Each structure stands twice: as C-alpha cells, then as structure tokens.
C-alpha positions as CSV (number, residue, x, y, z in Angstrom):
1,X,-7.7,3.0,2.9
2,X,-9.3,-0.1,4.4
3,X,-13.0,-0.1,5.2
4,X,-12.6,-2.9,7.7
5,X,-14.2,-2.4,11.1
6,X,-13.6,-0.5,13.2
7,X,-13.7,2.3,10.7
8,X,-10.3,4.1,11.1
9,X,-11.2,7.0,8.7
10,X,-14.7,8.3,8.8
11,X,-14.8,11.9,10.0
12,X,-13.1,14.2,7.6
13,X,-13.0,17.3,9.9
14,X,-11.6,15.2,12.7
15,X,-8.9,13.7,10.5
16,X,-7.8,17.2,9.4
17,X,-7.3,18.2,13.0
18,X,-5.4,14.9,13.7
19,X,-3.2,14.2,10.7
20,X,-4.4,16.3,7.8
21,X,-2.4,19.3,8.8
22,X,0.8,17.3,8.6
23,X,-0.2,15.5,5.4
24,X,-0.4,18.9,3.7
25,X,3.2,19.7,4.7
26,X,4.4,16.3,3.5
27,X,2.6,16.7,0.2
28,X,4.8,19.6,-0.9
29,X,8.0,17.7,-0.5
30,X,6.5,14.5,-1.9
31,X,5.5,16.4,-5.1
32,X,9.1,17.6,-5.4
33,X,10.2,14.0,-5.4
34,X,7.5,12.8,-7.7
35,X,8.4,15.4,-10.3
36,X,5.0,16.8,-10.9
37,X,4.6,19.1,-14.0
38,X,1.9,21.5,-14.9
39,X,-0.7,20.2,-17.4
40,X,-0.3,16.6,-16.6
41,X,-3.1,14.0,-15.9
42,X,-2.6,13.1,-12.3
43,X,-4.3,10.5,-10.1
44,X,-4.3,10.5,-6.3
45,X,-4.9,7.0,-5.0
46,X,-6.4,7.2,-1.4
47,X,-7.1,10.9,-1.7
48,X,-8.4,11.2,1.9
49,X,-9.4,14.7,2.8
50,X,-7.6,16.1,-0.2
51,X,-4.2,17.3,1.2
52,X,-2.3,16.0,-1.8
53,X,-4.9,17.1,-4.3
54,X,-4.9,20.6,-2.9
55,X,-1.1,20.7,-3.2
56,X,-1.2,19.5,-6.8
57,X,-3.9,22.1,-7.7
58,X,-1.8,24.9,-6.1
59,X,1.5,23.8,-7.8
60,X,0.0,22.7,-11.2
61,X,-3.1,24.7,-11.9
62,X,-3.5,23.3,-15.4
63,X,-3.2,19.7,-14.3
64,X,-6.2,17.3,-14.8
65,X,-6.6,15.9,-11.3
66,X,-8.5,12.7,-10.4
67,X,-8.7,11.0,-7.0
68,X,-10.3,8.0,-5.4
69,X,-10.9,7.0,-1.8
70,X,-13.1,4.4,-0.1
71,X,-14.6,6.8,2.4
72,X,-17.6,8.8,1.1
73,X,-17.1,11.3,3.8
74,X,-13.5,12.0,2.8
75,X,-14.4,12.1,-0.9
76,X,-17.0,14.8,-0.2
77,X,-14.5,16.8,1.8
78,X,-11.8,16.6,-0.8
79,X,-14.2,17.5,-3.6
80,X,-15.3,20.6,-1.8
81,X,-11.7,21.5,-1.1
82,X,-10.7,21.3,-4.8
83,X,-13.9,21.6,-6.8
84,X,-12.3,21.2,-10.2
85,X,-10.7,17.8,-9.3
86,X,-12.6,14.6,-10.2
87,X,-12.8,12.8,-6.9
88,X,-14.8,9.7,-6.4
89,X,-15.4,6.7,-4.1
90,X,-13.2,3.9,-5.3
91,X,-10.9,1.0,-4.5
92,X,-7.2,1.2,-5.0
93,X,-7.2,-2.6,-5.7
94,X,-9.6,-2.1,-8.7
95,X,-9.0,1.4,-10.1
96,X,-12.0,2.5,-12.2
97,X,-9.9,3.9,-15.1
98,X,-8.7,2.7,-18.5
99,X,-5.1,1.6,-19.1
100,X,-2.5,4.4,-19.5
101,X,-5.0,7.1,-18.3
102,X,-2.5,9.2,-16.3
103,X,0.9,10.7,-16.6
104,X,1.6,10.4,-12.9
105,X,-0.1,8.2,-10.3
106,X,0.5,9.1,-6.7
107,X,-0.3,7.6,-3.3
108,X,0.4,9.4,-0.1
109,X,0.2,7.8,3.4
110,X,-2.2,5.0,2.1
111,X,-0.2,1.9,1.2
112,X,-0.2,0.6,4.8
113,X,-4.0,0.5,4.8
114,X,-4.7,-1.3,1.5
115,X,-5.5,-4.9,2.1
116,X,-3.8,-6.2,-1.0
117,X,-1.0,-3.7,-1.6
118,X,0.6,-5.7,-4.4
119,X,-2.7,-5.6,-6.4
120,X,-2.9,-1.9,-5.8
121,X,0.6,-1.3,-7.0
122,X,-0.2,-3.3,-10.2
123,X,-3.3,-1.2,-10.7
124,X,-1.4,2.0,-10.3
125,X,1.1,0.8,-12.9
126,X,-1.7,-0.2,-15.3
127,X,-3.5,3.2,-15.3
128,X,-0.2,5.1,-15.8
129,X,1.1,5.7,-19.4
130,X,4.3,4.2,-20.6
131,X,7.3,6.3,-19.2
132,X,4.8,7.8,-16.7
133,X,5.6,7.9,-12.9
134,X,4.1,5.9,-10.1
135,X,5.1,7.2,-6.6
136,X,4.1,6.6,-3.0
137,X,5.1,8.2,0.3
138,X,4.7,6.6,3.8
139,X,5.5,7.8,7.3
140,X,8.7,6.2,8.7
141,X,7.1,5.3,12.0
142,X,10.5,5.0,13.7
143,X,11.0,8.7,12.9
144,X,7.3,9.9,13.1
145,X,7.6,11.1,16.7
146,X,4.0,12.4,17.0
147,X,2.7,8.8,16.6
148,X,5.8,7.1,18.0
149,X,5.6,8.9,21.4
150,X,1.9,7.9,21.6
151,X,2.6,4.2,21.0
152,X,5.7,4.2,23.2
153,X,3.6,5.6,26.0
154,X,0.9,2.9,25.4
155,X,3.5,0.2,25.8
156,X,2.9,-3.5,25.0
157,X,-0.8,-4.3,24.2
158,X,-2.7,-6.8,22.1
159,X,-4.7,-3.9,20.6
160,X,-1.5,-2.3,19.3
161,X,-0.8,-5.5,17.4
162,X,-4.2,-5.4,15.9
163,X,-4.6,-1.7,15.1
164,X,-1.2,0.0,15.7
165,X,0.5,1.4,12.6
166,X,3.8,-0.3,13.4
167,X,2.5,-3.8,13.0
168,X,1.5,-3.4,9.4
169,X,3.7,-0.6,8.1
170,X,5.9,-1.0,5.0
171,X,9.6,-0.3,5.5
172,X,11.5,1.7,3.0
173,X,13.1,-1.4,1.6
174,X,9.8,-3.3,1.4
175,X,8.2,-0.5,-0.6
176,X,11.1,-0.4,-3.0
177,X,10.8,-4.1,-3.5
178,X,7.1,-3.9,-4.1
179,X,7.7,-1.3,-6.8
180,X,10.2,-3.5,-8.5
181,X,8.0,-6.6,-8.2
182,X,5.2,-4.5,-9.9
183,X,7.3,-4.2,-13.0
184,X,8.3,-0.5,-12.6
185,X,11.7,0.6,-13.8
186,X,14.3,3.0,-12.5
187,X,13.0,2.6,-8.9
188,X,14.4,5.3,-6.6
189,X,13.7,6.3,-3.0
190,X,14.2,9.3,-0.8
191,X,13.8,10.3,2.8
192,X,11.6,13.3,3.6
193,X,11.4,15.2,6.9
194,X,8.9,17.8,8.2
195,X,8.3,19.4,11.6
196,X,5.0,18.9,13.5
197,X,4.4,21.9,15.7
198,X,2.0,22.1,18.7
199,X,0.8,25.2,20.5
200,X,0.2,23.2,23.7
201,X,0.0,19.7,25.0
202,X,-3.8,19.7,24.3
203,X,-3.1,20.7,20.7
204,X,-1.2,17.4,20.5
205,X,-3.5,15.2,22.7
206,X,-7.1,16.2,21.9
207,X,-7.0,15.2,18.2
208,X,-6.3,11.6,19.3
209,X,-9.7,11.6,21.1
210,X,-11.5,12.3,17.8
211,X,-11.1,8.6,16.9
212,X,-9.3,8.8,13.6
213,X,-6.7,6.3,12.4
214,X,-5.3,3.4,14.5
215,X,-4.1,5.6,17.3
216,X,-7.4,7.5,17.6
217,X,-9.4,4.3,17.6
218,X,-7.2,2.9,20.3
219,X,-7.4,6.1,22.5
220,X,-11.2,6.4,22.4
221,X,-11.6,2.7,23.2
222,X,-9.8,3.1,26.5
223,X,-11.6,3.3,29.8
224,X,-11.6,6.8,31.3
225,X,-9.0,5.9,33.9
226,X,-6.7,4.3,31.3
227,X,-7.1,7.3,29.0
228,X,-6.2,9.7,31.9
229,X,-3.2,7.6,32.7
230,X,-2.0,7.6,29.1
231,X,-2.5,11.3,28.9
232,X,-0.4,11.8,32.0
233,X,2.4,9.5,30.7
234,X,2.4,11.4,27.4
235,X,2.5,14.8,29.0
236,X,5.5,13.7,31.1
237,X,7.3,12.3,28.0
238,X,6.7,15.4,25.9
239,X,7.1,18.2,28.5
240,X,9.5,16.5,30.9
241,X,7.3,17.4,33.9
242,X,7.6,21.1,33.1
243,X,4.8,23.6,32.5
244,X,2.6,23.5,29.3
245,X,4.2,25.2,26.4
246,X,4.5,25.0,22.6
247,X,6.7,22.2,21.3
248,X,7.7,20.5,18.0
249,X,8.4,17.0,16.9
250,X,10.2,15.7,13.8
251,X,8.2,13.6,11.4
252,X,10.1,11.5,8.9
253,X,8.7,9.8,5.8
254,X,10.1,8.0,2.8
255,X,9.0,8.1,-0.8
256,X,9.5,5.6,-3.7
257,X,9.0,6.3,-7.4
258,X,9.3,4.2,-10.5
259,X,8.5,4.5,-14.2
260,X,6.2,2.4,-16.4
261,X,8.1,0.5,-19.1
262,X,7.8,2.1,-22.5
C-alpha cells in the first residue's frame, strides 16, 4: 500500500474495525480461488493487518508463510496475529526475495494502492517458481455497497477524485490484462461475493471516523457540520428514515490468477 501523504493506512486496530473484518471473510473465498495447498511456500504481498495470512495459517498449517507491507504498524499487528509467519516491512515494487522463492504469491485488496502496479506484478511473477500461481483480489467498487453508499452520499467532490477508491481502482478486465502483460499464462478470473453485516448504523458509521483508507481520510477531514450532514444522508440511505436496526450490505470482489511459465 502506498505511503504517500496523507497516510491512508497507519492504525492497525482502526483498520481492523473498518475493513479488516470484511477482509477476513473475503480471504477464505480468495484462497479457494487461488488453490492454496498445505505445505506450500506462500507470499502475501501487502499483508496489511494479516487477514489473508491468518486465513492461510488456518487452512494450511504446514505452509511456510511470508508477508510484506510498507506500514510498520500493520506489519507488527500481522506478526503478532500469526507469530510463525515471516512478516516484514517491504515494497511490492521491489520484493526482497530471490527468484522462484514461492509456490504461490497472493495479493488481496492492495493492487489499487501500489504506485507502479505493473512493476509489482512483474515482481510477483519473478519471485514465484515456474508453474507457480500469482493471484490477486480487489473489491468491485460498483458492488461494494459499504463503500459505494458512502461515496454516493458524498456526491461530486474534488477530494473524491484525489482520494476516492473509484478514481484509481482496477476493473476486472484491467487486472486480467495486467496479468497477461506480466507474462503469466492461463489467466482466469472469478467474481466473489460476501455479506457485510452491521449491528446498527453506528457500527457502520463510526469506523469511518477512525481515518483509515480513502473514505476514512475523507470523513475525518470534513468540518463538523459537513460530517454531521453526511452522517444524516447516509443514515437516510441505509435505514430509509426508519428506526435504527441491524442491516447487511453485499460486497462484491473479483479475483485473477495466472501461472508462471515453466
């Protein structure tokens, strides 16, 4: 993830409350698609707070797991979460590993935040053994209602163009093309869907005020009156003017995988 100012990803506990709980649900389905097998050497590029690493450790207890992330705070959190994983501060654009070091190189919810995604894809291919798998998963922001409802309630804004996920997000087709351009073979894609569940409106709203990710950065930068107005618009959208209650929203993602040439 990018270290550009403002820092979008700095507080691991806050990120877990905001997006980490949904990343963990996505990780299980992403690993199904990526074809993880126990005993493999696996790299998580952009490990964040360790949602994917934890899912790998649960599913493949004999796997040799490595991970990198540019955020020292996130690396510390992920390392504490899965102590036997080798997690370190690192750059997806210059992976600190030898050629053909891993059986499977995975990247969940990170490609949109890497400044040079083509370089990162080439690096992921380089560190993966011949016939090994390189796979990535991204939210489909047209179907990620948790974030989509937020940005729709914000409406047109210069700040959305600068920091909003939609402005820089890969489409499914673009990520497929990136994998092919990187020299991977047998490129395939799949759609993934999970449900995000909220106990109340505040369970949805308050994590935005923790300042994590583009939406959180935007929310905390608002003046108090603007923030209150956005909250009111969102509550009306999500609850239809009715009383507070539990609710759920669909979250759609897509995943792409390819193999390194033998």
